[in-house]
BAFI-3210 file (N, C-alpha, C; in Angstrom, 3 decimals, decimal comma, padded with zeros to 6 digits):
// residues 322
n [1|2|3|4|5|6|7|8|9|10|11|12|13|14|15|16|17|18|19|20|21|22|23|24|25|26|27|28|29|30|31|32|33|34|35|36|37|38|39|40|41|42|43|44|45|46|47|48|49|50|51|52|53|54|55|56|57|58|59|60|61|62|63|64|65|66|67|68|69|70|71|72|73|74|75|76|77|78|79|80|81|82|83|84|85|86|87|88|89|90|91|92|93|94|95|96|97|98|99|100|101|102|103|104|105|106|107|108|109|110|111|112|113|114|115|116|117|118|119|120|121|122|123|124|125|126|127|128|129|130|131|132|133|134|135|136|137|138|139|140|141|142|143|144|145|146|147|148|149|150|151|152|153|154|155|156|157|158|159|160|161|162|163|164|165|166|167|168|169|170|171|172|173|174|175|176|177|178|179|180|181|182|183|184|185|186|187|188|189|190|191|192|193|194|195|196|197|198|199|200|201|202|203|204|205|206|207|208|209|210|211|212|213|214|215|216|217|218|219|220|221|222|223|224|225|226|227|228|229|230|231|232|233|234|235|236|237|238|239|240|241|242|243|244|245|246|247|248|249|250|251|252|253|254|255|256|257|258|259|260|261|262|263|264|265|266|267|268|269|270|271|272|273|274|275|276|277|278|279|280|281|282|283|284|285|286|287|288|289|290|291|292|293|294|295|296|297|298|299|300|301|302|303|304|305|306|307|308|309|310|311|312|313|314|315|316|317|318|319|320|321|322]
n.u [000,856|000,669|002,086|000,440|000,706|-000,150|-000,784|-000,326|-001,984|-000,935|-002,500|-004,611|-003,874|-005,838|-006,647|-005,911|-006,793|-005,290|-006,394|-005,671|-006,996|-006,407|-006,032|-004,349|-000,960|000,428|000,502|003,442|003,323|001,531|002,882|005,064|003,739|002,839|005,288|006,063|004,100|004,627|007,255|007,243|004,776|001,695|001,296|-000,076|-001,656|-002,071|-001,136|-001,946|-001,149|-003,017|-003,206|-004,460|-004,730|-006,958|-009,546|-011,989|-012,855|-014,812|-015,370|-013,010|-013,123|-015,211|-014,015|-011,986|-013,120|-013,516|-011,161|-007,946|-008,672|-007,382|-006,528|-007,278|-009,076|-010,031|-010,667|-011,276|-009,559|-009,832|-007,712|-007,424|-005,503|-005,269|-005,277|-003,918|-000,883|001,678|004,839|006,892|005,516|004,628|006,845|007,146|007,280|005,613|004,686|003,134|001,111|000,842|-000,515|000,893|003,386|005,717|005,777|007,461|006,207|005,359|003,561|001,198|000,659|000,035|-002,403|-003,978|-003,954|-005,301|-007,936|-008,519|-008,356|-010,704|-012,500|-014,935|-017,846|-018,078|-015,985|-014,366|-011,851|-011,595|-012,013|-012,015|-013,716|-011,955|-012,182|-012,847|-015,722|-014,359|-015,974|-017,011|-016,697|-018,650|-021,833|-025,291|-028,648|-031,313|-033,855|-034,051|-035,595|-035,899|-034,510|-033,791|-032,719|-033,035|-029,435|-027,365|-024,456|-022,319|-021,875|-020,687|-018,511|-017,206|-014,110|-012,717|-013,100|-015,391|-018,098|-021,362|-022,503|-024,417|-023,450|-020,283|-017,189|-015,196|-012,469|-010,659|-011,324|-012,510|-013,780|-015,575|-015,415|-017,849|-019,763|-019,680|-020,338|-022,983|-024,067|-023,707|-025,327|-027,813|-027,834|-027,912|-030,448|-031,930|-031,369|-032,617|-035,296|-035,558|-035,236|-037,466|-039,454|-039,012|-039,664|-042,372|-043,285|-042,852|-044,733|-047,066|-047,303|-049,245|-051,180|-050,279|-050,716|-050,289|-049,049|-047,693|-045,916|-044,349|-043,203|-041,672|-039,809|-038,338|-037,401|-035,927|-035,620|-033,895|-031,304|-028,498|-027,147|-023,774|-021,405|-020,454|-021,656|-022,260|-024,713|-028,304|-031,261|-034,247|-037,295|-039,789|-039,568|-038,129|-035,276|-031,730|-030,270|-027,834|-026,195|-023,777|-020,986|-020,180|-022,320|-024,262|-023,241|-023,176|-025,871|-027,029|-025,714|-026,709|-029,374|-029,100|-028,680|-026,297|-024,167|-022,547|-019,472|-017,467|-014,208|-013,274|-010,924|-009,002|-007,775|-007,409|-005,436|-006,384|-005,622|-005,028|-003,847|-002,554|-002,428|-005,492|-006,726|-008,800|-008,704|-008,651|-011,245|-012,601|-011,634|-012,524|-015,266|-015,793|-015,038|-017,028|-019,207|-018,596|-018,805|-021,529|-022,585|-021,689|-023,087|-025,687|-025,545|-025,155|-027,569|-029,242|-028,506|-026,507|-023,399|-020,930|-019,296|-016,978|-016,003|-014,004|-011,745|-011,480|-010,971|-008,528|-005,017|-003,357|-003,663|-003,490|-004,885|-007,479|-009,924|-011,560|-013,006|-012,963]
n.v [-001,190|002,067|005,021|008,040|011,470|014,034|017,362|019,568|022,355|025,148|026,160|028,928|031,924|033,816|037,204|040,339|043,688|046,194|049,058|052,367|055,135|058,627|061,718|064,700|064,271|060,964|059,069|058,070|055,395|054,060|054,356|052,740|050,278|049,955|049,602|047,180|045,471|045,624|044,657|042,161|040,911|038,976|035,937|033,374|034,955|037,092|040,348|043,772|047,207|050,100|053,549|056,792|060,316|062,721|065,140|064,374|061,522|059,490|059,849|058,968|056,289|055,357|055,811|053,961|051,554|051,485|052,418|051,704|049,516|047,443|045,685|042,532|041,695|039,820|040,410|043,456|045,549|047,827|050,112|052,582|055,620|056,391|054,227|051,666|051,117|052,260|053,061|051,278|048,946|048,261|047,141|044,722|041,162|038,081|034,598|032,787|030,271|028,665|026,543|024,400|025,455|027,515|030,943|033,952|036,977|040,502|041,921|043,523|042,841|040,201|040,490|041,487|039,252|037,446|038,445|038,195|035,413|034,462|034,521|035,832|037,704|040,385|041,671|042,871|044,458|045,354|048,468|051,550|054,746|057,913|059,710|060,364|058,783|056,762|055,076|051,885|051,165|049,539|048,202|047,465|047,003|048,740|047,667|044,545|043,941|046,170|047,473|050,048|051,145|052,666|052,627|051,227|051,457|048,704|048,280|046,578|044,815|041,562|040,067|038,690|036,843|035,924|037,847|038,446|041,516|044,578|046,863|048,323|050,052|051,357|051,461|049,317|047,076|044,313|043,418|041,391|040,916|040,186|041,521|044,195|043,736|042,960|045,366|046,855|045,473|046,008|048,749|048,935|047,874|049,852|052,014|051,169|051,090|053,779|054,981|053,955|055,049|057,825|058,075|057,382|059,443|061,725|061,346|061,429|063,675|065,642|064,261|063,719|064,382|067,640|067,567|065,165|065,624|067,569|066,015|064,219|065,967|066,513|064,107|062,995|060,508|059,758|059,867|057,958|056,444|056,190|053,717|054,547|057,110|060,069|061,191|060,888|061,683|062,784|062,693|063,111|064,883|066,717|067,138|066,664|063,787|062,836|059,897|058,704|057,390|054,711|053,299|053,697|052,221|049,620|049,213|049,186|046,982|044,920|045,001|043,827|041,281|040,485|039,440|040,863|041,005|041,178|040,705|040,371|039,712|040,958|043,589|047,004|050,034|053,530|056,453|059,608|062,451|060,713|057,123|055,433|052,665|049,647|049,016|051,470|052,399|050,486|051,066|053,729|053,353|051,697|053,459|055,372|053,846|053,495|056,150|056,589|054,721|055,758|058,162|057,214|055,919|058,124|059,529|057,707|057,904|056,265|054,640|053,934|050,817|050,986|053,438|053,745|052,903|054,874|057,049|056,372|056,788|055,683|055,651|053,548|051,496|051,791|050,191|049,435|047,269|043,773]
n.w [000,000|-000,987|000,423|001,566|001,238|003,345|003,444|006,051|007,155|008,891|011,936|011,945|013,576|015,867|015,134|016,490|016,952|018,504|019,965|020,666|021,589|022,075|023,899|023,339|024,399|024,530|027,555|029,416|030,280|028,563|026,177|026,727|026,991|024,366|023,055|024,197|023,167|020,451|020,232|021,570|021,154|021,478|022,919|020,984|019,411|016,554|016,465|015,953|016,216|016,727|016,946|017,702|017,733|019,142|019,953|020,952|022,408|021,941|019,235|018,110|018,825|017,196|014,705|014,806|014,111|011,322|010,287|008,820|006,888|005,668|007,556|008,696|011,154|014,112|016,723|018,412|020,512|022,973|024,601|026,799|027,215|029,824|031,434|033,494|035,309|037,626|036,078|036,766|037,313|034,820|033,753|034,902|034,692|033,813|033,903|031,307|029,749|026,591|024,244|025,394|025,763|027,494|028,276|028,953|029,647|029,555|032,310|031,839|029,202|029,588|030,910|028,853|027,168|028,835|028,861|026,131|025,815|026,905|024,870|024,337|023,255|024,179|026,505|029,392|031,513|035,025|036,513|038,395|038,839|038,673|040,715|044,175|045,539|044,053|042,362|041,052|037,597|036,381|035,599|036,436|035,280|036,836|036,735|035,498|033,292|031,761|029,076|028,514|030,768|034,106|034,849|037,380|039,392|040,189|043,376|045,170|044,054|043,083|044,258|042,339|039,245|036,577|035,558|034,424|033,213|032,777|031,652|030,873|031,310|028,601|028,572|028,807|027,005|025,190|022,044|019,873|016,322|015,120|016,578|015,739|013,112|013,385|014,290|011,951|010,111|011,225|010,857|008,065|007,592|008,825|007,171|004,822|005,652|006,278|003,730|002,388|003,959|003,625|000,947|001,028|002,712|001,157|-000,792|000,613|002,187|002,561|003,878|006,390|009,794|011,351|013,938|013,858|011,781|013,020|015,045|013,535|012,467|014,666|015,899|013,878|012,076|010,061|010,909|011,676|014,383|015,553|016,867|019,346|021,360|023,174|023,966|023,684|021,856|023,300|022,133|023,252|025,436|024,120|024,311|024,791|026,250|028,490|028,373|028,402|026,660|026,994|028,202|026,262|024,029|025,176|025,797|023,217|022,136|023,750|022,936|020,503|021,223|022,448|025,116|027,986|029,685|032,673|033,746|036,811|037,967|036,559|037,526|037,210|037,108|037,251|035,752|037,124|038,617|040,104|040,456|040,671|042,131|042,305|045,042|046,301|045,986|047,531|050,096|050,410|050,206|052,388|054,391|054,107|054,869|057,568|058,497|058,038|059,797|062,258|062,325|062,489|064,992|066,620|066,283|067,463|070,024|070,953|071,841|069,634|069,038|067,534|067,965|069,841|068,485|066,567|068,173|069,065|069,773|067,987|064,726|062,994|063,996|063,347|061,620|058,631|057,971|056,965]
ca.u [000,000|001,513|001,792|-000,212|001,218|-001,193|-000,197|-000,986|-001,973|-000,836|-003,716|-004,598|-003,971|-006,790|-006,015|-006,449|-006,428|-005,197|-006,708|-005,361|-007,366|-005,862|-006,177|-003,025|000,144|000,307|001,235|004,606|002,986|000,935|003,978|005,828|002,919|002,896|006,585|006,042|003,261|005,289|008,470|007,025|003,525|000,823|001,330|-001,321|-002,424|-001,414|-001,594|-001,575|-001,374|-003,573|-003,421|-004,809|-004,962|-008,119|-010,052|-013,205|-012,466|-015,817|-015,212|-011,889|-013,588|-015,950|-013,073|-011,158|-013,793|-013,368|-009,808|-007,052|-009,495|-006,537|-006,329|-008,340|-009,008|-011,119|-010,980|-010,834|-009,284|-009,572|-006,937|-007,303|-004,168|-005,253|-005,451|-002,672|-000,221|002,951|005,728|007,662|004,664|004,569|008,047|007,117|006,970|004,932|004,723|001,868|001,233|000,030|-000,244|001,888|004,671|005,805|006,262|007,604|005,771|005,072|002,328|000,061|000,373|-000,638|-003,796|-004,646|-004,137|-006,320|-009,240|-008,695|-008,530|-012,098|-013,180|-016,311|-018,196|-017,731|-015,405|-013,395|-011,274|-012,282|-011,358|-012,957|-013,597|-010,717|-012,456|-013,453|-015,299|-013,799|-017,037|-016,700|-017,261|-019,437|-023,208|-026,444|-029,884|-032,120|-034,875|-033,467|-036,493|-035,932|-033,250|-033,477|-032,203|-031,741|-028,332|-026,754|-023,127|-022,203|-021,112|-019,942|-018,032|-016,395|-012,657|-012,230|-014,063|-016,117|-019,471|-022,132|-022,958|-025,241|-022,641|-018,911|-016,386|-014,537|-011,038|-009,886|-012,476|-012,316|-015,042|-015,423|-015,809|-019,243|-020,601|-019,750|-021,074|-024,408|-024,413|-023,770|-026,522|-028,963|-027,787|-028,373|-031,913|-032,462|-031,270|-033,664|-036,568|-035,556|-035,457|-038,864|-040,278|-038,860|-040,438|-043,783|-043,576|-042,924|-045,963|-048,242|-047,074|-050,489|-052,035|-049,677|-051,165|-049,224|-048,286|-046,797|-044,851|-043,466|-042,449|-040,684|-038,743|-037,562|-036,713|-035,000|-035,364|-032,865|-029,979|-028,061|-026,145|-022,584|-021,291|-020,284|-022,182|-022,455|-026,073|-029,382|-032,303|-035,540|-038,255|-040,945|-039,267|-037,370|-033,984|-030,695|-030,034|-026,475|-026,163|-022,399|-020,656|-020,053|-023,655|-024,944|-022,777|-023,594|-027,315|-027,328|-025,217|-027,673|-030,555|-028,772|-028,581|-024,969|-023,941|-021,385|-018,826|-016,311|-013,304|-012,879|-009,545|-008,153|-007,960|-006,535|-005,358|-006,988|-004,664|-005,312|-002,515|-001,988|-003,221|-006,555|-006,986|-010,014|-008,542|-008,987|-012,710|-013,024|-011,310|-013,408|-016,628|-015,853|-015,002|-018,352|-020,071|-018,288|-019,397|-022,980|-022,864|-021,484|-024,188|-026,846|-025,354|-025,356|-029,001|-029,883|-027,982|-025,706|-021,950|-020,523|-018,127|-015,762|-015,586|-012,745|-010,657|-011,331|-010,392|-007,224|-003,841|-002,694|-004,657|-003,406|-005,827|-008,802|-010,132|-012,825|-013,605|-012,154]
ca.v [000,000|003,258|006,052|009,257|012,660|015,008|018,642|020,156|023,814|025,663|026,755|030,386|032,604|034,925|038,501|041,353|045,064|046,947|050,452|053,314|056,519|059,458|063,166|065,313|063,329|059,680|058,970|057,191|053,993|053,487|054,269|051,536|049,119|049,818|049,028|045,767|044,739|045,578|043,835|040,805|040,324|038,295|034,507|032,802|035,932|038,066|041,631|045,017|048,336|051,310|054,634|058,026|061,438|063,552|065,862|063,709|060,106|058,619|059,930|058,090|054,900|055,041|055,766|052,754|050,412|051,510|052,808|050,598|048,380|046,331|044,747|041,530|041,392|039,072|041,116|044,837|045,689|049,214|050,421|054,032|056,007|056,641|052,925|050,938|051,126|052,989|052,568|050,122|047,756|047,905|046,391|043,407|040,055|036,940|033,391|032,294|029,056|028,608|025,327|023,591|026,139|028,544|032,235|035,028|038,198|041,603|041,722|044,134|042,025|039,002|040,852|041,542|037,862|036,826|038,856|037,589|033,964|034,141|034,345|036,302|038,789|041,654|041,357|043,873|044,425|046,118|049,623|052,469|056,154|058,517|060,638|059,792|057,539|055,770|054,110|050,917|051,495|048,411|048,572|046,603|047,772|048,729|046,667|043,711|043,830|047,431|047,680|051,467|051,612|053,258|051,766|051,515|050,867|047,540|048,868|045,534|043,847|040,462|040,258|038,104|035,999|036,445|038,186|039,132|042,835|045,235|047,892|048,349|051,100|050,908|051,723|048,077|046,288|043,492|043,246|040,563|041,552|039,934|042,524|045,338|043,308|043,011|046,790|047,300|044,875|046,775|050,063|048,784|047,725|051,164|052,842|050,722|051,575|055,234|055,335|053,656|056,014|059,132|058,016|057,436|060,766|062,689|061,108|061,539|064,745|066,355|063,421|063,557|065,431|068,595|067,168|064,081|066,278|068,201|064,934|063,693|066,950|066,539|062,839|062,789|059,070|059,479|059,869|056,643|056,653|055,329|052,757|055,271|058,464|060,483|061,592|060,493|062,696|062,386|063,512|063,422|066,096|067,570|067,516|065,638|063,127|062,305|058,521|058,228|056,583|053,295|052,741|053,692|051,071|048,375|049,080|048,797|045,610|044,020|044,951|042,910|039,935|040,157|039,525|041,672|040,409|041,806|039,806|041,154|039,390|041,898|044,870|047,975|051,378|054,597|057,527|061,026|062,891|059,497|055,972|054,995|051,254|049,193|049,041|052,817|052,438|049,669|051,807|054,891|052,864|051,253|054,654|055,969|053,015|053,810|057,444|056,403|054,011|056,676|059,115|056,474|055,721|059,430|059,816|056,779|058,139|055,105|054,732|052,909|050,034|051,308|054,788|053,676|052,807|056,176|057,941|055,845|057,577|054,991|055,585|052,278|050,558|051,978|049,226|049,680|045,986|042,779]
ca.w [000,000|-001,079|001,404|001,101|001,903|003,673|003,821|007,207|007,157|010,261|012,443|011,873|014,865|015,907|014,936|017,387|016,668|019,751|019,634|021,740|021,304|023,144|023,808|023,503|024,282|025,211|028,815|029,237|030,497|027,366|025,206|027,077|026,643|022,916|022,698|024,593|022,226|019,154|020,275|022,060|020,705|022,435|022,582|020,491|018,633|015,688|016,971|015,283|017,120|016,115|017,900|017,025|018,628|018,850|021,126|021,444|022,393|021,329|017,786|017,769|018,947|015,985|013,593|014,926|013,484|009,870|009,886|008,414|006,430|005,202|008,669|008,827|012,580|014,757|017,964|018,584|021,948|023,343|025,799|026,916|027,673|031,275|032,094|033,731|036,607|037,558|035,028|037,216|037,192|033,403|033,396|035,531|033,779|034,406|033,069|030,778|028,947|025,378|023,468|026,072|025,844|028,530|027,788|029,932|028,981|030,464|033,079|031,172|028,022|030,097|031,187|027,549|026,734|029,691|028,358|024,808|025,931|027,247|023,580|024,485|022,342|024,817|027,813|029,784|032,844|036,068|037,121|039,019|038,475|039,156|041,809|045,371|046,181|043,138|042,085|040,000|036,288|035,894|035,887|036,204|035,154|038,046|036,422|034,436|032,146|031,038|028,359|028,460|032,052|034,462|035,232|038,675|039,508|041,075|044,472|045,885|043,061|043,624|044,182|041,095|038,567|035,429|035,924|033,390|033,628|031,758|031,000|031,370|030,688|027,377|028,653|028,667|026,559|023,995|021,333|018,676|015,063|014,784|017,238|014,844|011,920|013,732|014,274|010,555|009,519|011,708|010,216|006,690|007,652|009,161|005,966|003,906|006,198|006,131|002,329|002,080|004,679|002,989|-000,289|001,406|003,267|000,056|-001,543|001,480|003,144|002,837|004,712|007,715|010,710|011,703|015,123|013,448|011,021|013,996|015,703|012,597|012,309|015,902|016,201|012,769|011,907|009,054|011,542|012,152|015,423|015,487|017,965|020,615|021,358|024,561|024,279|022,789|021,872|023,839|021,393|024,084|026,183|023,213|024,867|024,745|027,532|028,563|028,884|028,435|025,497|027,338|028,409|024,963|023,251|025,824|025,632|021,843|021,951|024,382|022,074|019,415|021,779|022,960|026,557|028,352|030,853|033,300|034,457|037,974|038,359|035,837|038,193|036,555|037,647|036,452|035,967|037,218|039,026|040,673|040,056|041,561|041,894|042,979|046,498|046,775|046,102|048,665|051,301|050,507|050,425|053,776|055,226|054,040|055,706|058,963|058,805|058,100|061,049|063,382|062,321|062,997|066,426|067,263|066,272|068,393|071,357|071,345|071,672|068,691|069,493|066,783|068,316|070,586|067,517|065,933|069,170|069,450|069,397|066,888|063,669|062,254|064,601|062,767|060,566|057,961|057,628|056,251]
c.u [000,892|001,094|001,173|000,295|000,075|-000,511|-001,006|-000,843|-001,889|-002,133|-003,586|-004,732|-005,063|-006,042|-006,712|-005,901|-006,470|-005,357|-006,478|-005,766|-006,843|-006,050|-004,842|-001,957|-000,123|001,079|002,361|004,264|002,410|001,955|004,776|005,049|002,939|004,197|006,639|005,241|003,954|006,473|008,200|005,769|002,729|000,814|-000,044|-002,124|-001,507|-001,986|-001,092|-001,965|-001,852|-003,696|-003,608|-005,145|-006,175|-008,621|-011,281|-013,008|-013,508|-015,792|-014,096|-012,299|-014,335|-015,015|-012,252|-011,785|-013,465|-011,966|-008,957|-007,850|-008,675|-006,268|-007,534|-008,341|-010,242|-011,597|-010,504|-010,725|-008,941|-008,748|-006,775|-005,962|-004,125|-005,496|-004,094|-002,194|001,014|003,926|006,523|006,851|004,535|005,752|008,132|006,769|006,280|004,981|003,318|002,152|000,334|000,464|000,896|003,254|004,597|006,414|006,401|007,278|005,496|003,682|001,111|-000,318|-000,348|-002,103|-004,601|-004,949|-005,240|-007,721|-009,520|-009,024|-009,946|-012,941|-014,659|-016,572|-017,794|-017,232|-014,335|-012,843|-012,000|-011,421|-012,432|-012,794|-012,366|-010,923|-013,137|-014,970|-014,886|-014,797|-016,651|-017,389|-017,832|-020,859|-024,173|-027,655|-030,705|-033,260|-034,343|-034,314|-036,540|-034,578|-032,837|-032,928|-033,325|-030,709|-027,779|-025,395|-023,137|-021,284|-020,309|-019,487|-017,235|-014,914|-012,077|-013,351|-014,788|-017,579|-020,142|-022,666|-023,810|-024,492|-021,274|-018,167|-015,539|-013,017|-010,144|-010,889|-012,177|-013,684|-014,784|-015,956|-017,293|-020,199|-020,769|-020,487|-022,574|-024,908|-024,612|-025,004|-027,777|-029,002|-028,293|-029,889|-032,568|-032,445|-032,371|-035,036|-036,678|-035,873|-036,910|-039,793|-040,218|-039,657|-041,925|-044,158|-043,715|-044,226|-047,221|-048,151|-048,361|-051,439|-051,511|-050,131|-050,007|-048,396|-047,322|-045,636|-043,844|-042,601|-041,343|-039,529|-037,831|-036,753|-035,744|-034,646|-034,294|-031,464|-029,661|-026,938|-024,955|-022,540|-021,205|-020,797|-022,507|-023,915|-027,052|-030,493|-033,611|-036,599|-039,478|-040,744|-038,443|-036,075|-033,020|-030,445|-028,643|-026,504|-024,736|-022,142|-020,638|-021,431|-024,418|-024,540|-023,284|-025,084|-027,661|-026,849|-026,173|-028,943|-030,352|-028,527|-027,232|-024,912|-022,617|-020,790|-017,692|-015,503|-012,722|-011,488|-008,540|-008,435|-006,936|-006,501|-006,012|-006,198|-005,336|-003,959|-001,800|-002,887|-004,252|-006,897|-008,276|-009,908|-008,901|-010,488|-013,167|-012,797|-012,285|-014,835|-016,794|-015,850|-016,362|-019,340|-019,861|-018,945|-020,910|-023,377|-022,729|-022,613|-025,450|-026,742|-025,603|-026,836|-029,766|-029,441|-027,149|-024,218|-021,528|-019,311|-016,852|-015,254|-014,243|-011,555|-010,395|-010,678|-008,992|-006,111|-003,102|-003,694|-004,599|-004,373|-007,241|-008,955|-011,519|-013,472|-012,605|-010,859]
c.v [001,241|004,293|007,289|010,442|013,652|016,286|019,257|021,671|024,315|026,352|028,273|030,979|033,664|036,258|039,547|042,722|045,836|048,435|051,356|054,717|057,413|060,936|063,806|064,220|062,054|059,695|057,942|055,714|053,339|053,406|053,001|050,273|048,889|049,196|047,539|044,932|044,579|044,620|042,382|040,127|039,718|036,820|033,987|033,729|036,701|039,428|042,775|046,167|049,541|052,367|055,934|059,094|062,238|064,206|065,197|062,207|059,231|058,702|058,990|056,625|054,488|054,929|054,476|051,552|050,342|051,861|051,563|049,370|047,201|045,307|043,811|041,023|040,633|039,759|042,568|045,090|047,145|049,284|051,937|054,415|056,405|055,376|052,304|051,040|052,019|052,293|051,347|048,831|047,320|047,035|045,045|042,346|038,934|035,778|033,032|031,061|029,175|027,404|024,518|024,219|027,269|029,815|033,195|036,340|039,285|041,445|042,301|043,374|040,747|039,289|040,951|040,130|037,180|037,187|038,208|036,101|033,563|033,930|034,729|037,471|040,149|041,340|042,388|043,641|045,385|047,287|050,585|053,872|056,760|059,438|059,908|059,875|056,420|054,671|053,169|051,298|050,239|048,604|047,403|047,503|047,640|047,727|045,836|043,641|045,104|047,697|049,144|052,009|052,000|052,224|052,202|050,826|049,702|047,949|047,842|044,470|042,725|040,759|039,708|037,299|036,719|036,648|038,858|040,442|043,424|046,347|047,924|049,468|050,521|051,010|050,510|047,003|045,599|043,201|042,426|041,283|041,362|040,895|043,729|044,991|043,334|044,457|047,268|046,737|045,635|048,145|049,994|048,618|049,073|052,087|052,477|051,223|053,083|055,652|055,092|054,666|057,388|059,186|058,127|058,831|061,807|062,579|061,382|062,684|065,469|065,560|063,269|064,698|066,337|068,165|066,035|064,654|066,933|067,154|064,425|064,673|066,998|065,259|062,444|061,304|058,757|059,452|058,465|056,832|055,727|054,384|053,458|056,695|058,826|060,706|061,013|061,522|062,095|063,241|063,897|064,736|067,104|068,080|066,347|065,105|062,506|060,915|058,000|057,274|055,087|052,637|052,686|052,459|049,760|048,147|048,584|047,373|044,605|043,905|043,977|041,490|039,545|040,332|040,238|041,131|041,291|040,732|040,596|040,788|040,263|043,288|045,882|049,290|052,375|055,866|058,884|061,649|061,778|058,347|055,641|053,559|050,840|049,196|050,407|052,961|051,676|050,410|052,975|054,463|052,401|052,454|055,334|055,173|053,303|055,133|057,366|055,717|054,944|057,703|058,466|056,296|057,028|059,765|058,922|056,998|056,994|055,420|053,591|052,146|050,351|052,710|054,792|053,560|054,163|057,175|057,525|056,767|056,972|054,819|054,285|051,248|050,727|051,065|049,427|048,377|045,059|042,438]
c.w [000,000|-000,051|000,760|001,898|002,107|004,135|004,961|007,153|008,587|010,678|012,456|013,267|014,800|015,821|015,795|017,007|017,990|019,418|020,846|021,279|022,420|022,834|024,182|023,489|025,075|026,523|028,659|029,400|029,243|026,230|025,458|026,717|025,144|022,452|023,046|023,605|020,880|019,169|020,661|021,568|021,847|022,066|022,158|019,609|017,685|016,070|016,115|016,200|016,324|017,200|017,143|018,045|018,168|020,123|021,726|021,290|021,709|019,804|017,329|017,853|017,677|014,777|013,606|014,229|011,995|009,403|009,628|007,957|005,932|006,310|008,796|010,266|013,061|016,037|017,852|020,078|022,233|024,630|025,848|027,524|029,143|032,077|032,343|035,154|036,512|036,611|035,472|037,132|035,740|033,014|034,104|034,490|034,549|033,417|032,616|029,937|027,721|024,561|024,066|026,198|026,881|027,943|028,971|029,212|030,020|031,069|032,371|029,906|028,435|030,409|029,894|027,059|027,550|029,215|027,001|024,903|026,328|025,990|023,661|023,533|022,895|026,226|028,149|031,170|033,770|036,533|037,612|038,464|039,145|040,354|042,962|045,260|045,232|042,791|040,949|038,694|035,625|036,412|035,685|036,019|036,439|037,914|035,265|033,179|031,293|030,377|028,323|029,775|032,994|034,910|036,592|038,729|040,498|042,223|045,275|044,894|043,719|043,491|042,885|040,463|037,445|035,805|034,734|033,953|032,507|031,039|031,658|030,645|029,548|027,440|028,544|028,257|025,240|023,370|020,075|017,443|014,766|015,482|016,316|013,550|012,175|013,769|012,827|009,854|009,955|011,031|008,780|006,629|007,934|007,948|004,976|004,364|006,023|004,708|001,932|002,741|004,019|001,681|000,015|001,903|002,164|-000,710|-000,723|002,482|003,517|003,726|006,146|008,616|011,115|012,908|014,807|012,636|011,960|014,696|014,795|012,385|013,520|016,087|015,094|012,563|010,883|009,643|012,056|013,152|015,224|016,690|019,317|020,459|022,801|024,924|023,265|022,914|022,364|023,153|022,215|024,829|025,380|023,856|024,727|026,149|027,504|029,178|028,992|027,281|025,800|027,472|027,089|024,149|023,849|025,672|024,231|021,556|022,578|023,552|020,925|019,915|022,349|024,474|026,819|029,646|031,371|034,010|035,628|038,490|037,607|036,414|037,701|037,313|036,703|036,776|036,059|037,560|039,778|040,254|041,125|041,195|042,603|044,503|047,077|046,934|047,333|049,979|051,487|050,814|051,870|054,724|055,253|054,886|057,186|059,361|058,910|059,407|062,254|063,475|062,883|064,510|067,186|067,343|067,246|069,839|071,886|071,171|070,754|069,212|068,717|067,119|069,028|069,645|066,864|066,882|069,578|069,000|068,211|065,751|062,891|062,819|064,057|061,567|059,955|057,517|056,957|056,936]
res [m|s|g|k|i|i|k|l|t|p|r|r|k|p|k|v|k|i|c|i|p|y|y|e|s|l|c|p|q|i|v|e|l|g|e|q|l|i|t|g|g|i|p|g|y|d|a|a|l|w|r|k|e|g|t|i|i|q|f|l|r|n|q|a|i|d|d|t|p|e|l|d|w|d|f|l|f|f|i|d|d|d|i|g|f|p|i|e|d|f|r|k|t|t|i|v|w|h|d|g|k|q|y|e|i|y|y|m|v|a|l|i|k|q|i|l|d|h|n|l|n|i|c|g|g|y|y|t|a|r|a|n|p|y|l|p|l|v|y|k|r|l|d|p|n|l|l|e|g|p|w|i|q|i|l|k|p|p|d|k|g|m|v|e|v|d|a|i|a|t|g|f|l|c|i|k|r|n|v|f|e|a|f|e|q|r|r|q|k|t|i|k|i|r|d|e|f|e|k|w|k|a|e|n|l|d|k|i|p|p|e|v|q|k|y|l|s|v|c|k|p|e|i|n|s|p|f|w|i|d|s|i|y|d|p|t|n|q|k|w|v|d|v|g|e|d|i|y|f|c|r|e|a|q|k|l|g|f|k|i|y|c|d|f|s|v|g|l|g|h|l|t|h|k|y|q|t|p|e|a|y|k|h|a|f|m|a|d|q|v|n|t|h|l|q|w|a|k|e|q|g|r|v|s|p|i|q|e|f|i|d|s|d|d|p|k|e|v|r|y|g|g]
***
């Protein structure tokens, strides 16, 4: 029996487009991260780095989808230039495994790989706002049955683990290509409906009641919103409502049937004049709980058992829990 030669085609690596939108100059940490990605790559992935400067970040996010069409990417990964850690932490390395092989890579690159490896449609890391009390930038809807919100922040997030959420900040967020394709398919349907409606309106304008004509001039159904937008128009009250670019995108993605996840084990810093990490929120939140408790005890005419710690000469003895 003669032998048969079978040519084995190497398995295609998933392709990821790392997008860094920024305002004014890039912070040194993100410059360093870019250099790490360019020189070392991400084990198991083909990566390309896109970055662009502008004054309005949500415009840059929308541009990132269509810019560099020659790149055939499977994942789009946003990393904002105010996300990360002090520069010395960027230079730390860690060990990861891929296809049975061990790789030593930079810590921040490992966090990117961890999010990518989940292979989810929408998945991001966890970080908090930059101002006290450093509220978590992950959200659930107050009523799970109302896609239009309102949204509330998850005030007691887990220390680690993957959790489905209703909205998440875009500063360290991975999105699969099929999510954007679904957005585009919906947009094309909207354009078709718009064209048919405009034709009908032109032929029947004299039959449309004046109040309906006024509504149509206000809500402007011919406008197609992009992926990220800060505000939406409320035609009932005739005013713009600020929902935030992140919540807008997440809401529209959920309408299309996509689930959103946060990997709470990927805890990131948020840069202002100093880095604010999730631990800062926990401390501030616990401190607020203590103050609320003390106020309650005062109103009840009681002496709080933690008052002795607060009155202590050694402030290190004051514990806010845990």
